[in-house]
C-alpha positions in Angstrom: 48.5 36.6 -36.7 45.4 35.9 -34.6 42.3 38.0 -33.9 39.8 37.4 -31.1 37.3 35.6 -33.4 39.9 32.8 -33.6 39.5 32.2 -29.9 35.9 31.2 -29.1 36.3 31.1 -25.3 37.7 34.6 -25.3 35.2 35.9 -27.7 32.3 34.4 -25.7 33.7 36.0 -22.5 34.0 39.4 -24.1 30.5 39.2 -25.6 29.1 38.1 -22.3 30.7 40.9 -20.4 29.5 43.5 -23.0 25.9 42.2 -23.2 23.4 44.7 -21.9 21.8 42.1 -19.6 25.1 41.2 -17.9 25.9 42.5 -14.4 27.7 45.8 -14.5 31.5 45.7 -14.9 34.0 48.4 -14.2 35.0 50.8 -17.0 38.5 49.3 -17.2 37.2 45.9 -18.0 34.6 47.2 -20.4 37.2 49.2 -22.4 39.5 46.2 -22.4 36.7 44.1 -23.9 35.9 46.8 -26.5 39.6 47.1 -27.3 39.9 43.3 -27.8 37.0 43.3 -30.2 38.5 46.2 -32.2 42.0 44.8 -32.3 43.4 43.7 -35.6 45.8 40.8 -36.1 48.8 42.9 -35.3 47.4 44.2 -32.0 45.3 41.4 -30.5 48.4 39.4 -29.4 49.1 42.4 -27.1 45.6 42.4 -25.6 45.2 38.6 -25.3 47.2 38.1 -22.1 45.1 40.8 -20.4 41.8 39.2 -21.6 42.9 35.8 -20.3 43.8 37.3 -16.9 40.5 39.1 -16.8 38.7 35.8 -17.5 40.2 34.4 -14.3 39.9 37.5 -12.1 36.5 38.7 -13.3 34.5 35.7 -14.5 31.5 36.3 -16.7 28.0 35.5 -15.5 27.6 31.7 -16.1 24.1 32.1 -17.6 25.2 34.9 -19.9 28.3 32.9 -20.9 26.2 29.8 -21.6 23.9 32.0 -23.8 26.9 33.2 -25.8 28.1 29.7 -26.3 24.7 28.6 -27.5 24.6 31.6 -30.0 27.9 30.5 -31.4 
């Protein structure tokens, strides 16, 4: 069963959203990102569709996302 670390694009998005230099996000999105990072292999498949939807509806700052990709 998968965890977020197995999905680099989703992990980069979550890290970009949670980075202190990122533009402020609402509490729902922040807690969704924290939940995705804390989810184990049994629970991440439940969170993954919400993360993918958030990636479309609330895109990460392009510069912050590029920095996360470089850090990977």
